C-alpha positions in Angstrom: 74.8 8.8 18.4 75.3 10.2 14.9 76.5 13.8 14.7 77.2 15.9 11.7 79.3 19.0 11.9 78.4 21.8 9.5 80.3 24.8 8.2 79.4 27.0 5.2 80.7 30.0 3.3 78.5 32.6 1.6 78.9 35.4 -1.0 78.7 37.9 1.9 77.0 38.7 5.2 73.7 40.1 3.9 70.3 38.4 4.0 70.2 37.9 0.3 73.7 36.4 0.0 74.1 32.8 -1.3 75.8 29.7 0.0 79.0 29.0 -2.0 80.4 26.1 0.0 79.1 23.5 2.4 81.3 21.2 4.5 79.8 18.4 6.5 81.7 15.8 8.5 80.2 12.8 10.2 80.9 11.4 13.7 79.3 8.3 15.2 79.6 7.7 19.0 82.4 10.2 19.3 84.5 8.9 16.4 84.9 10.5 13.0 83.8 8.0 10.4 85.7 9.4 7.5 82.5 10.3 5.7 82.2 13.9 4.6 80.2 16.0 2.2 81.9 19.0 0.7 80.7 21.0 -2.3 81.6 24.3 -3.8 78.5 26.0 -5.2 77.8 28.3 -8.1 75.9 31.3 -6.5 73.8 31.7 -9.7 74.9 35.2 -10.5 75.1 36.6 -7.0 78.5 38.3 -6.9 81.0 37.7 -4.1 81.7 40.6 -1.8 85.3 41.8 -1.3 85.2 40.5 2.3 84.1 37.0 1.1 86.8 36.9 -1.5 89.4 37.9 1.1 88.3 35.1 3.4 87.7 32.3 0.9 90.0 33.3 -1.9 87.1 32.3 -4.3 86.3 34.6 -7.2 83.0 34.9 -9.1 84.6 33.4 -12.2 86.1 30.5 -10.2 82.7 29.6 -8.7 80.9 29.5 -12.1 82.2 26.0 -12.8 80.5 24.3 -9.8 76.9 23.1 -9.5 74.2 25.3 -8.2 72.6 24.7 -4.8 69.6 22.9 -6.3 71.9 20.3 -7.7 73.3 19.3 -4.3 70.3 20.0 -2.1 68.9 16.5 -2.0 72.4 14.9 -1.3 72.9 17.4 1.5 69.6 16.6 3.1 70.3 12.9 2.9 73.7 13.3 4.5 72.3 15.2 7.6 69.2 13.1 8.0 68.6 11.8 11.5 71.8 13.4 12.8 72.5 15.8 15.7 73.9 18.9 14.0 76.8 21.0 15.3 77.5 24.4 13.8 79.8 27.2 14.7 76.9 29.6 14.6 73.5 27.8 14.2 71.6 31.0 13.3 74.0 31.9 10.5 74.7 28.4 9.1 71.2 27.0 9.2 69.4 30.3 8.2 71.5 30.5 5.1 71.0 26.8 4.2 67.3 27.1 5.1 66.9 30.1 2.8 68.4 28.1 -0.1 66.1 25.1 0.7 63.1 27.4 1.0 63.8 28.9 -2.5 63.7 25.3 -3.8 60.5 24.4 -2.0 62.3 22.0 0.2 61.7 21.5 4.0 63.8 23.5 6.4 66.7 21.7 8.3 65.7 23.4 11.6 62.7 25.2 12.8 63.1 27.7 15.7 61.6 25.2 18.2 63.7 22.2 17.3 66.6 21.2 19.5 68.6 19.2 17.0 71.5 21.6 16.6 74.3 22.7 18.9 75.9 26.1 18.6 79.6 25.9 19.4 79.9 29.7 20.1 77.0 29.6 22.6 78.6 26.6 24.4 81.9 28.5 24.6 80.1 31.6 26.0 78.4 29.5 28.6 81.3 27.4 29.7 84.2 29.9 29.1 82.7 33.4 29.4 86.1 34.9 29.8 87.2 33.8 26.3 86.7 35.6 23.0 84.5 33.7 20.6 86.7 34.6 17.6 87.7 31.4 16.0 91.4 32.1 15.7 91.7 33.1 19.4 90.0 29.9 20.5 92.1 27.7 18.2 95.2 29.2 19.8 93.8 29.0 23.3 92.8 25.3 22.9 95.8 24.4 20.7 93.7 23.4 17.7 95.9 22.9 14.7 94.8 21.8 11.2 97.3 22.3 8.4 95.7 20.3 5.5 96.7 22.4 2.5 94.6 20.2 0.3 91.4 21.3 2.2 89.4 24.4 1.5 89.1 27.2 4.1 85.6 25.9 5.0 86.8 22.3 5.3 89.6 23.3 7.6 87.3 25.4 9.7 84.9 22.5 10.0 87.6 20.2 11.1 88.9 22.7 13.6 85.4 23.1 15.0 85.2 19.4 15.6 88.5 19.3 17.4 87.5 22.3 19.5 84.0 20.8 20.2 85.6 17.6 21.4 88.0 19.5 23.7 85.0 21.3 25.2 83.2 18.1 26.1 
């Protein structure tokens, strides 16, 4: 089975915010393949909120040098094709990606009736209702460590999510 883990960052938490980074990591039959897709994205003039800057450490000026979403959309769709998707928060991750795709006239990744994506937070709530679903609490509880300084915040979170997901199964 082919599975792709997804994590994203956006310019903020509002409905009109833009995706500024996408991290995808591939797994086949429970083993990471080493294939990944990571892109920083120019939000096309949508300014970063202070909260987003605090979390990602990316400034508006820094993001200007990267491609816009339309330049990476086809490669993203190709990477996730025919894969089971795993997200920290399916509603957040896929709704933001789907909004970007919709604005380009591209098909959605997930419609509300599809069952192709797993939500890690929901799985934790179901199997461990006594635990907080805050990432840093779960990483401590399940001893999930990723200290790759060469990775971005989103890449590290995606890798942590994989380790946590594997420990939950």
